[in-house]
C-alpha positions in Angstrom: -2.5 26.9 9.5 -0.7 28.8 12.3 3.0 28.1 14.1 1.4 26.3 16.9 -1.1 24.0 14.7 -0.1 21.4 12.2 -2.1 19.2 10.5 -1.9 15.5 10.7 -0.7 15.3 6.9 2.0 17.8 7.9 3.6 15.9 10.9 3.9 12.8 8.8 5.8 14.4 6.3 7.8 16.0 9.1 8.6 12.9 10.3 9.5 11.4 7.1 11.8 14.3 6.5 13.3 14.1 10.2 14.1 10.3 9.6 15.6 10.9 6.0 17.9 13.7 7.8 18.6 11.9 11.4 18.4 8.2 10.2 19.8 8.1 7.1 16.9 5.6 6.1 16.7 4.1 2.9 14.0 4.7 0.1 12.6 1.4 0.3 12.7 1.2 4.6 11.0 4.9 4.4 8.4 4.0 2.4 7.9 0.4 4.1 7.5 2.6 7.6 5.2 5.1 6.1 2.7 2.1 5.4 1.9 2.7 8.7 -0.4 5.0 9.5 1.0 7.5 12.3 -1.5 8.7 15.1 -0.2 11.7 16.3 3.4 13.0 17.3 3.5 13.8 20.9 5.1 17.4 21.6 8.6 17.2 21.9 8.7 20.3 24.0 7.1 17.8 26.7 9.6 15.2 26.9 13.6 15.7 27.7 14.6 14.3 24.4 15.1 16.4 21.1 13.6 14.1 18.8 10.2 13.5 18.2 8.3 10.8 19.2 5.3 9.1 17.7 2.2 8.5 20.2 1.2 5.2 18.2 0.7 3.5 14.9 -2.4 2.3 13.7 -1.0 -0.5 11.8 -0.5 -1.7 7.9 -3.3 -0.7 5.5 -1.7 -3.2 2.7 1.4 -5.6 3.0 4.8 -5.7 0.8 4.2 -8.3 -1.8 7.0 -10.8 -3.1 7.5 -13.1 -5.7 10.2 -14.9 -7.3 12.7 -13.0 -9.6 13.5 -13.7 -13.2 17.0 -13.5 -12.6 16.9 -15.4 -9.1 16.2 -14.4 -5.6 12.9 -12.0 -5.0 11.5 -9.5 -5.7 9.5 -7.2 -3.1 6.8 -4.7 -4.5 5.5 -2.3 -2.3 1.6 -1.5 -2.1 2.2 1.7 -3.6 3.5 0.4 -6.9 0.9 -2.3 -6.8 -1.7 -0.3 -6.7 -0.5 2.6 -9.5 -2.3 0.6 -12.5 -5.8 1.7 -10.4 -5.2 5.7 -11.0 -4.9 5.0 -14.9 -8.6 3.0 -14.6 -11.1 5.4 -13.7 -13.7 2.7 -14.2 -12.5 0.8 -11.1 -13.9 2.3 -8.1 -12.2 0.0 -5.5 -9.7 -3.0 -5.6 -8.2 -5.4 -3.7 -5.3 -7.7 -4.3 -4.9 -10.7 -2.4 -1.4 -13.1 -2.8 -2.3 -16.3 -2.1 0.7 -19.1 -2.5 -0.2 -19.9 -6.4 -1.5 -16.7 -8.2 -3.0 -13.5 -7.2 -6.6 -12.8 -7.1 -8.1 -9.2 -7.6 -11.5 -8.1 -6.3 -12.6 -5.0 -8.6 -15.3 -3.1 -7.5 -16.2 -1.7 -11.0 -18.4 1.7 -12.1 -21.7 0.3 -13.6 -21.1 1.7 -17.0 -17.6 0.2 -17.1 -16.7 -1.6 -20.3 -16.9 -5.6 -20.4 -13.3 -6.1 -20.7 -12.3 -3.9 -17.8 -10.9 -7.3 -16.1 -8.8 -7.9 -19.0 -7.3 -4.4 -18.8 -6.7 -4.9 -15.0 -4.9 -8.1 -15.5 -2.6 -6.7 -18.3 -2.0 -3.7 -15.8 -1.0 -5.8 -13.1 1.0 -8.3 -15.3 2.7 -5.0 -16.6 4.1 -4.3 -13.1 5.0 -7.5 -12.4 7.3 -7.6 -15.8 8.6 -4.2 -15.2 9.8 -5.3 -11.7 11.3 -8.8 -13.1 9.1 -10.6 -10.9 8.1 -14.0 -12.0 4.2 -13.8 -12.6 1.7 -16.0 -11.4 -1.8 -16.6 -12.7 -3.6 -13.5 -12.3 -7.4 -13.7 -11.7 -9.5 -10.7 -11.5 -13.0 -11.1 -10.4 -15.6 -8.2 -10.2 -17.5 -7.8 -6.9 -19.8 -6.0 -5.6 -18.1 -4.7 -2.8 -14.6 -5.6 -0.9 -14.4 -7.8 1.8 -13.1 -6.8 5.2 -11.4 -8.4 7.6 -13.0 -10.1 10.3 -12.5 -8.5 14.2 -13.9 -5.6 15.8 -11.7 -3.0 13.9 -13.1 -4.6 10.5 -10.0 -3.3 8.6 -10.1 -3.0 4.9 -6.5 -4.2 3.4 -6.0 -3.3 0.1 -2.9 -5.2 -0.9 -2.6 -8.6 1.3 -0.3 -11.7 1.2 -1.4 -14.5 2.3 1.8 -16.5 1.2 
C-alpha cells in the first residue's frame, strides 16, 4: 500500500481515530457510529475544510437492543455485545436476533454436524450476556433454520440484530 492509496478499512480506522481526537466522542457513541458502514471518505484536499468528510453512509446492518434494567432504567446492548457469544459457537454458521416486544427470537443456521443441544447452548450464551449487562431477560426462543430472512425491498439487506420494539 502506497502513501496515496488506502483501503476502505484503513479509512474507517482513520475516521474513528480523528473522531476520538477532535470530537471527544464517548465510547458508546463511537461504537454506535461504527455500526454505520462508511462507503468512502472524500479527498479533504479538494475542499476548503481541514477535516475529512464522508461521501456517504450505507446504513445499519444491526440495531442496538434496549431492555429494562434489573436495577431500574434501561440497558442498551450494542450489536457487537449481542453477537459476541456466537464467536465461541463454531457450529453456528449464521445467526439473527430479533427483539420482539415480549421475547427474543434467535434464528440460527447450524453446521449439519452440530450437536442436538446447540440451540440450548445458544439460548444459555445469550441469556448470560443479558444477565451480565444487568438486563431483565425476556423469553429467549432459538429456532434452527435453513437460511436467514432478508428484509424486503430492492437492497434485501440482511440485518443480524433487529429491534421490533
